[in-house]
C-alpha positions in Angstrom: 94.1 73.8 136.5 97.3 74.9 137.5 99.3 77.3 135.3 103.6 77.5 136.1 104.4 81.1 136.4 101.1 82.5 135.8 100.4 84.1 139.4 99.5 87.2 137.7 96.4 85.8 135.8 93.2 87.3 137.2 90.9 85.2 135.8 92.2 81.7 137.0 89.3 79.3 137.8 87.2 81.0 134.8 89.3 79.8 131.6 87.9 79.9 128.3 87.9 76.3 126.9 87.4 74.9 123.5 88.0 71.4 122.4 87.6 70.1 118.9 88.2 66.6 117.2 90.6 66.7 114.3 90.2 64.0 111.9 94.2 63.6 111.6 97.1 62.2 113.3 98.4 64.0 116.1 102.0 64.8 114.8 100.4 66.1 111.7 98.3 68.6 113.9 101.1 69.5 116.0 103.2 70.4 112.7 100.0 72.4 111.4 100.6 75.0 114.6 104.6 74.8 114.7 105.7 75.2 110.9 105.5 78.7 109.6 104.6 77.6 106.2 101.6 75.5 107.3 100.3 77.7 109.6 100.0 80.7 106.7 97.5 77.9 104.8 95.0 78.3 107.6 95.5 80.3 111.0 93.3 83.4 111.7 89.6 84.4 110.7 87.8 83.3 107.7 88.6 85.2 104.8 91.8 86.9 105.9 95.0 85.8 104.4 98.5 85.4 106.1 101.0 88.0 104.8 104.1 87.3 106.6 105.3 84.8 109.2 108.3 84.5 110.9 108.4 81.4 113.6 111.1 80.7 116.6 109.5 77.6 117.9 111.3 77.4 121.5 110.5 78.5 124.8 111.2 82.3 124.9 110.8 82.2 120.8 107.9 84.0 119.0 105.8 83.6 116.3 105.1 87.1 114.5 102.6 87.4 112.0 100.4 89.9 109.7 96.9 88.8 108.4 95.0 90.9 105.5 91.0 91.1 106.3 89.0 91.0 102.9 88.5 94.5 103.4 92.7 95.4 103.2 93.0 96.2 106.7 96.3 94.7 108.0 96.4 93.1 111.5 99.5 92.2 113.6 99.6 89.6 115.8 102.2 87.5 117.9 102.6 84.6 120.4 105.7 84.1 122.6 106.2 80.9 123.6 106.5 79.3 127.4 106.4 75.8 126.9 106.8 73.6 123.9 106.4 69.7 124.4 106.3 68.0 120.9 103.8 66.7 119.8 101.5 67.2 123.2 101.5 70.6 124.2 102.2 74.2 123.2 102.1 77.3 126.1 101.8 80.7 124.9 100.5 84.3 125.2 99.4 86.0 122.4 98.9 89.8 121.9 98.2 91.9 119.2 101.5 93.7 117.9 102.9 96.3 115.5 105.1 95.2 112.7 108.1 95.3 114.8 106.7 92.9 117.1 105.9 95.4 120.1 102.8 94.7 122.2 99.8 96.8 121.1 96.0 97.3 121.7 93.2 95.3 120.1 92.7 97.4 116.8 89.2 97.5 117.4 88.6 97.1 121.1 90.7 99.4 123.3 89.7 97.4 126.2 90.6 93.8 124.8 93.5 92.4 127.2 97.1 93.0 126.0 98.1 89.3 126.4 95.9 86.1 126.5 97.5 82.9 127.8 96.9 79.9 125.9 97.6 76.1 126.6 97.0 73.8 123.5 96.9 70.2 124.3 97.2 67.6 121.4 95.7 64.4 122.6 95.7 61.3 120.1 92.8 58.9 119.8 92.6 56.3 116.9 94.4 58.1 114.2 92.4 61.4 115.5 93.7 64.1 117.2 91.6 65.7 120.5 92.8 69.8 120.2 92.1 71.6 123.6 92.5 75.1 124.1 92.5 76.3 127.6 93.2 80.4 127.9 92.1 83.4 129.3 93.8 87.3 130.2 96.9 87.6 131.9 97.8 90.8 133.8 94.7 92.3 132.9 92.6 94.8 134.8 89.0 94.2 135.8 87.8 96.4 132.4 90.1 93.9 130.3 88.4 90.5 131.8 85.1 92.2 131.6 85.6 92.9 127.9 87.1 89.4 127.5 84.3 87.7 129.4 81.7 89.6 127.1 83.5 88.2 124.0 83.2 84.7 124.7 80.7 83.9 122.2 82.7 85.5 119.6 85.8 84.0 121.0 84.4 80.6 120.3 82.7 81.6 116.9 86.4 82.8 115.6 88.0 79.6 116.8 85.4 77.6 115.4 86.3 79.2 112.2 89.7 78.6 112.5 89.5 75.2 113.4 87.2 74.7 110.4 90.1 76.3 108.0 92.5 73.7 109.8 90.1 70.7 109.0 90.0 71.8 105.3 93.4 72.2 105.1 94.6 68.7 106.7 92.0 67.3 104.4 93.6 68.7 101.3 97.2 67.9 101.9 
């Protein structure tokens, strides 16, 4: 797969790919990823609650958020948007951040990549949506790539839980 402006991706050809059929129309699924009040209802690991959300949905814009773990640990994150084609595609990098939006290391894994490329595509199929996520480290060291690769199973489980929450959210609106 070819990525525009991604010449510094060292894991090209070895991307993480996750696909899920969502029982909702594409426009609604897309809105669930692009409207802060919707994202706050379902985004993040199971059991976490979205505490703060600022969304500037445009190429060059960002989604900056804070989540609170059940144990009370606050985690900040940020999406930096690169391309948005409603309701078909969202391309962004994500990273951990501080409350001011500065990129930081993973709070529990110092060798986690600072940035991870993500491309979400939304394909409609008979009033359902095929959601596909393709991603991988950006500008990563060999150690960061190895850490990302070692975490593949956890990443899949994490997104499965997050997408379960999306399913639940969409079923109840």
